[in-house]
C-alpha atoms as an extended CHARMM CRD file, in Angstrom:
* protein
*
        77  EXT
         1         1  MET       CA             20.6340000000       28.8040000000      -14.8730000000  PROA      1               0.0000000000
         2         2  ASP       CA             22.2170000000       27.5710000000      -18.0760000000  PROA      2               0.0000000000
         3         3  ASP       CA             20.0100000000       28.6060000000      -21.0030000000  PROA      3               0.0000000000
         4         4  GLY       CA             21.9820000000       31.6160000000      -22.1110000000  PROA      4               0.0000000000
         5         5  THR       CA             25.4330000000       32.9600000000      -22.6950000000  PROA      5               0.0000000000
         6         6  SER       CA             27.1500000000       36.2990000000      -22.3650000000  PROA      6               0.0000000000
         7         7  GLN       CA             27.7790000000       37.9330000000      -25.6940000000  PROA      7               0.0000000000
         8         8  SER       CA             29.6200000000       41.2420000000      -25.9290000000  PROA      8               0.0000000000
         9         9  SER       CA             28.1960000000       43.1480000000      -22.9560000000  PROA      9               0.0000000000
        10        10  GLY       CA             24.7370000000       41.5950000000      -23.2350000000  PROA      10              0.0000000000
        11        11  LEU       CA             23.1240000000       38.1950000000      -22.8900000000  PROA      11              0.0000000000
        12        12  SER       CA             21.8230000000       35.7270000000      -25.4670000000  PROA      12              0.0000000000
        13        13  LEU       CA             18.9450000000       33.5410000000      -24.3260000000  PROA      13              0.0000000000
        14        14  ALA       CA             18.7160000000       30.0560000000      -25.8560000000  PROA      14              0.0000000000
        15        15  THR       CA             15.2510000000       30.3050000000      -27.3700000000  PROA      15              0.0000000000
        16        16  HSD       CA             16.0900000000       28.1990000000      -30.4370000000  PROA      16              0.0000000000
        17        17  SER       CA             13.2270000000       25.7470000000      -29.9260000000  PROA      17              0.0000000000
        18        18  PHE       CA             10.5760000000       28.4850000000      -30.0340000000  PROA      18              0.0000000000
        19        19  THR       CA              8.9650000000       30.0240000000      -33.0990000000  PROA      19              0.0000000000
        20        20  ARG       CA              9.8350000000       33.5150000000      -34.2390000000  PROA      20              0.0000000000
        21        21  ALA       CA              6.4520000000       34.7750000000      -33.0160000000  PROA      21              0.0000000000
        22        22  GLU       CA              7.0290000000       33.2710000000      -29.5620000000  PROA      22              0.0000000000
        23        23  VAL       CA             10.4910000000       34.8230000000      -29.2480000000  PROA      23              0.0000000000
        24        24  GLU       CA              9.1320000000       38.1980000000      -30.3830000000  PROA      24              0.0000000000
        25        25  PHE       CA              6.3540000000       37.8760000000      -27.8030000000  PROA      25              0.0000000000
        26        26  LEU       CA              8.8840000000       37.1750000000      -25.0470000000  PROA      26              0.0000000000
        27        27  GLY       CA             10.8520000000       40.2570000000      -26.0780000000  PROA      27              0.0000000000
        28        28  LYS       CA              7.6920000000       42.3870000000      -25.9170000000  PROA      28              0.0000000000
        29        29  VAL       CA              6.8080000000       41.0390000000      -22.4780000000  PROA      29              0.0000000000
        30        30  LEU       CA             10.2880000000       41.8110000000      -21.1600000000  PROA      30              0.0000000000
        31        31  TRP       CA             10.0140000000       45.3450000000      -22.5310000000  PROA      31              0.0000000000
        32        32  ASN       CA              6.4350000000       46.0630000000      -21.4020000000  PROA      32              0.0000000000
        33        33  LYS       CA              6.7090000000       44.5370000000      -17.9460000000  PROA      33              0.0000000000
        34        34  TYR       CA             10.3280000000       45.2450000000      -16.9760000000  PROA      34              0.0000000000
        35        35  GLY       CA             11.7140000000       47.7930000000      -19.4630000000  PROA      35              0.0000000000
        36        36  ILE       CA             14.3360000000       45.3130000000      -20.6850000000  PROA      36              0.0000000000
        37        37  ARG       CA             15.5200000000       46.0560000000      -24.2280000000  PROA      37              0.0000000000
        38        38  THR       CA             15.9670000000       43.0250000000      -26.4680000000  PROA      38              0.0000000000
        39        39  SER       CA             16.5690000000       42.1970000000      -30.0990000000  PROA      39              0.0000000000
        40        40  LEU       CA             15.8440000000       39.1080000000      -32.1670000000  PROA      40              0.0000000000
        41        41  HSD       CA             18.7110000000       37.2860000000      -33.8800000000  PROA      41              0.0000000000
        42        42  ARG       CA             18.9760000000       34.2960000000      -36.1810000000  PROA      42              0.0000000000
        43        43  PRO       CA             22.2210000000       32.3640000000      -36.4470000000  PROA      43              0.0000000000
        44        44  ARG       CA             23.3960000000       32.1040000000      -40.0470000000  PROA      44              0.0000000000
        45        45  SER       CA             23.5930000000       28.3350000000      -39.8910000000  PROA      45              0.0000000000
        46        46  TYR       CA             19.9660000000       27.9020000000      -38.7270000000  PROA      46              0.0000000000
        47        47  LYS       CA             17.0780000000       28.8340000000      -40.9950000000  PROA      47              0.0000000000
        48        48  ASP       CA             14.1550000000       28.7390000000      -38.5490000000  PROA      48              0.0000000000
        49        49  GLN       CA             15.7770000000       29.1980000000      -35.1550000000  PROA      49              0.0000000000
        50        50  TYR       CA             15.9840000000       32.4650000000      -33.2650000000  PROA      50              0.0000000000
        51        51  TYR       CA             17.5380000000       33.6940000000      -30.0760000000  PROA      51              0.0000000000
        52        52  LEU       CA             16.7600000000       36.6980000000      -27.9590000000  PROA      52              0.0000000000
        53        53  TYR       CA             19.5710000000       39.0980000000      -27.1510000000  PROA      53              0.0000000000
        54        54  ILE       CA             19.2740000000       41.2820000000      -24.0540000000  PROA      54              0.0000000000
        55        55  ARG       CA             21.0910000000       44.5170000000      -24.7630000000  PROA      55              0.0000000000
        56        56  ALA       CA             23.9660000000       45.7600000000      -22.6430000000  PROA      56              0.0000000000
        57        57  GLU       CA             22.0650000000       48.7740000000      -21.3140000000  PROA      57              0.0000000000
        58        58  SER       CA             19.4430000000       46.4260000000      -19.8220000000  PROA      58              0.0000000000
        59        59  MET       CA             21.9050000000       44.1250000000      -18.0600000000  PROA      59              0.0000000000
        60        60  PRO       CA             21.9440000000       46.0380000000      -14.7200000000  PROA      60              0.0000000000
        61        61  LEU       CA             18.1350000000       45.9360000000      -14.6130000000  PROA      61              0.0000000000
        62        62  LEU       CA             18.0730000000       42.2280000000      -15.4550000000  PROA      62              0.0000000000
        63        63  ALA       CA             20.7160000000       41.5090000000      -12.8200000000  PROA      63              0.0000000000
        64        64  ASP       CA             18.6540000000       43.2850000000      -10.1550000000  PROA      64              0.0000000000
        65        65  LEU       CA             15.5420000000       41.3210000000      -11.1470000000  PROA      65              0.0000000000
        66        66  ILE       CA             17.0560000000       37.8330000000      -11.1640000000  PROA      66              0.0000000000
        67        67  TYR       CA             19.7320000000       38.0770000000       -8.4560000000  PROA      67              0.0000000000
        68        68  PRO       CA             17.4630000000       36.8440000000       -5.6140000000  PROA      68              0.0000000000
        69        69  TYR       CA             16.6780000000       33.6810000000       -7.6230000000  PROA      69              0.0000000000
        70        70  ILE       CA             20.2160000000       32.7130000000       -8.5900000000  PROA      70              0.0000000000
        71        71  HSD       CA             21.7390000000       29.8890000000       -6.5990000000  PROA      71              0.0000000000
        72        72  PRO       CA             24.7380000000       31.1950000000       -4.6150000000  PROA      72              0.0000000000
        73        73  SER       CA             27.1210000000       28.8480000000       -6.4240000000  PROA      73              0.0000000000
        74        74  MET       CA             26.1000000000       30.4020000000       -9.7690000000  PROA      74              0.0000000000
        75        75  ARG       CA             26.4310000000       34.0800000000       -8.7840000000  PROA      75              0.0000000000
        76        76  ARG       CA             30.0830000000       34.2730000000       -9.7540000000  PROA      76              0.0000000000
        77        77  LYS       CA             29.1420000000       33.7290000000      -13.3900000000  PROA      77              0.0000000000
């Protein structure tokens, strides 16, 4: 429940410990299986670390998918 952060109107997933290929694969799976649009980003201060950004237009779909699994105390976030 704590491996991401809201950014603008989307969500950044903390995938920094994965390779670029693994993060790209995750983005493709989210698109192919759920229709969730993502983009790959690399912080300027990190050469070989990437994070996956879930775009704002996919946030309602993501919320519907994960809501049943979120602990009630975390739903306010």
